[in-house]
C-alpha positions in Angstrom: -23.7 -16.5 -28.4 -20.1 -18.1 -28.1 -19.7 -21.0 -25.5 -18.1 -19.2 -22.1 -15.6 -21.3 -21.2 -15.5 -20.8 -17.7 -12.6 -22.8 -15.0 -13.1 -20.4 -12.4 -14.9 -17.4 -11.6 -11.8 -15.3 -11.1 -11.4 -16.1 -15.0 -14.8 -14.4 -15.8 -16.2 -11.0 -17.2 -18.0 -10.7 -14.0 -14.8 -11.1 -11.4 -13.0 -8.7 -13.7 -15.9 -6.0 -14.2 -16.5 -6.6 -10.2 -12.8 -5.2 -9.7 -12.2 -2.8 -11.8 -15.7 -0.5 -10.2 -14.5 -1.6 -6.6 -10.4 -0.1 -7.7 -12.2 2.6 -9.1 -14.6 3.4 -6.2 -11.9 3.0 -3.6 -8.7 5.2 -6.0 -11.7 7.7 -6.1 -12.9 8.3 -2.5 -8.7 8.2 -1.5 -8.4 11.2 -4.0 -11.3 13.2 -2.5 -10.2 12.5 1.2 -6.8 13.9 0.3 -8.6 17.1 -0.8 -9.4 17.5 2.5 -12.7 18.9 2.4 -14.8 18.3 5.3 -16.5 15.1 4.3 -15.6 11.7 3.3 -15.4 10.3 0.1 -17.8 8.6 0.5 -20.1 11.4 1.7 -18.8 13.6 -1.5 -20.2 10.9 -3.7 -23.9 11.4 -1.4 -23.7 14.9 -2.1 -23.3 15.4 -5.6 -26.0 12.5 -6.2 -28.1 14.8 -3.8 -27.1 17.7 -6.3 -28.2 16.0 -9.4 -31.0 14.7 -8.4 -33.6 17.1 -7.5 -36.0 16.0 -4.3 -33.6 12.8 -3.9 -35.4 10.6 -1.0 -33.3 7.9 0.7 -34.6 4.8 -0.2 -33.7 5.7 -3.9 -30.6 7.5 -3.3 -29.8 4.2 -1.5 -30.8 2.5 -4.7 -28.4 4.7 -7.0 -25.4 4.3 -4.4 -26.2 0.2 -4.0 -25.8 0.9 -0.5 -27.6 -0.9 2.5 -30.4 1.9 3.9 -28.7 2.3 7.4 -25.4 3.8 6.0 -27.0 5.6 3.8 -29.2 7.2 6.6 -26.0 7.9 8.4 -24.2 9.9 5.7 -27.4 12.1 5.7 -27.6 12.6 8.7 -23.6 14.0 8.6 -24.1 15.6 5.6 -27.6 17.8 7.2 -25.8 18.6 10.5 -23.1 19.7 8.2 -25.5 22.1 6.4 -25.1 20.7 3.4 -28.1 19.4 2.2 -31.7 19.8 3.8 -33.8 17.2 4.3 -37.8 18.0 4.2 -40.9 16.1 4.3 -42.8 15.3 1.0 -44.8 12.4 0.0 -43.4 9.8 -3.4 -46.4 7.6 -4.1 -48.8 8.7 -1.3 -45.8 7.8 1.0 -44.3 9.9 3.9 -40.6 10.5 3.2 -38.0 13.0 3.2 -36.8 14.9 0.9 -33.2 15.6 0.3 -31.8 18.6 -1.8 -28.5 20.6 -1.7 -28.0 23.7 0.1 -26.4 26.3 -1.3 -22.7 25.4 1.0 -23.6 21.9 -0.3 -23.5 22.7 -4.0 -20.5 25.8 -3.3 -18.6 22.4 -2.2 -19.4 20.4 -5.3 -19.0 22.9 -7.6 -15.8 24.2 -6.0 -14.3 20.2 -6.1 -15.7 19.1 -9.2 -12.9 20.3 -11.6 -10.1 18.3 -9.8 -12.5 15.6 -9.1 -12.5 15.3 -13.3 -8.8 15.8 -13.5 -8.7 12.4 -11.1 -11.1 10.7 -13.7 -9.4 11.8 -16.2 -6.0 10.7 -15.3 -7.0 7.1 -14.5 -8.5 6.7 -18.2 -5.1 8.8 -19.6 -4.1 5.2 -21.0 -7.1 4.5 -22.9 -8.2 6.0 -26.3 -11.9 7.7 -26.6 -12.7 4.6 -29.1 -12.0 2.5 -25.8 -14.4 4.6 -24.2 -16.9 4.6 -25.8 -16.7 0.4 -26.6 -17.0 -0.1 -22.7 -20.0 2.6 -22.5 -21.8 0.9 -25.1 -20.8 -2.7 -24.1 -22.1 -1.6 -20.5 -25.2 -0.9 -21.3 -25.8 -3.5 -23.3 -24.8 -6.0 -20.1 -27.2 -3.5 -17.7 -29.9 -4.0 -20.4 -29.3 -7.6 -20.6 -29.5 -7.9 -16.6 -32.5 -5.7 -16.0 -34.3 -8.2 -18.7 -33.2 -11.3 -16.7 -34.1 -9.6 -12.9 -37.8 -8.9 -14.9 -37.9 -13.0 -15.6 
């Protein structure tokens, strides 16, 4: 492996990736907010994640979205109060949990707006080639695998 010359944290790939992710999230949330869906961009991300995973439970949702439990619980309550997700009692590993599922109203909200959101995401990457996107995705998977191995050791 090539020796890493580290003078400052802000010169590292870690900093660059962190800034990319933070800026992408901020930009996407602002664009979703502009759609005036009756929920925030952050809440839409939660709703879409619940739509993607059947029988999601709050702790797993927090892990996937990398949010603290209290923030996730607050957003679940808002979305449930609006009738966009349902909470039913269930068990995961013999522990009582609330299972979260999208309601028909929530599914319609996601389905009606995902084409607009996909357009926003496409615009973000309009000056990046398909090959560069594929390389970034491939490298991201390698980093994820390497970091997962390091966490276990």
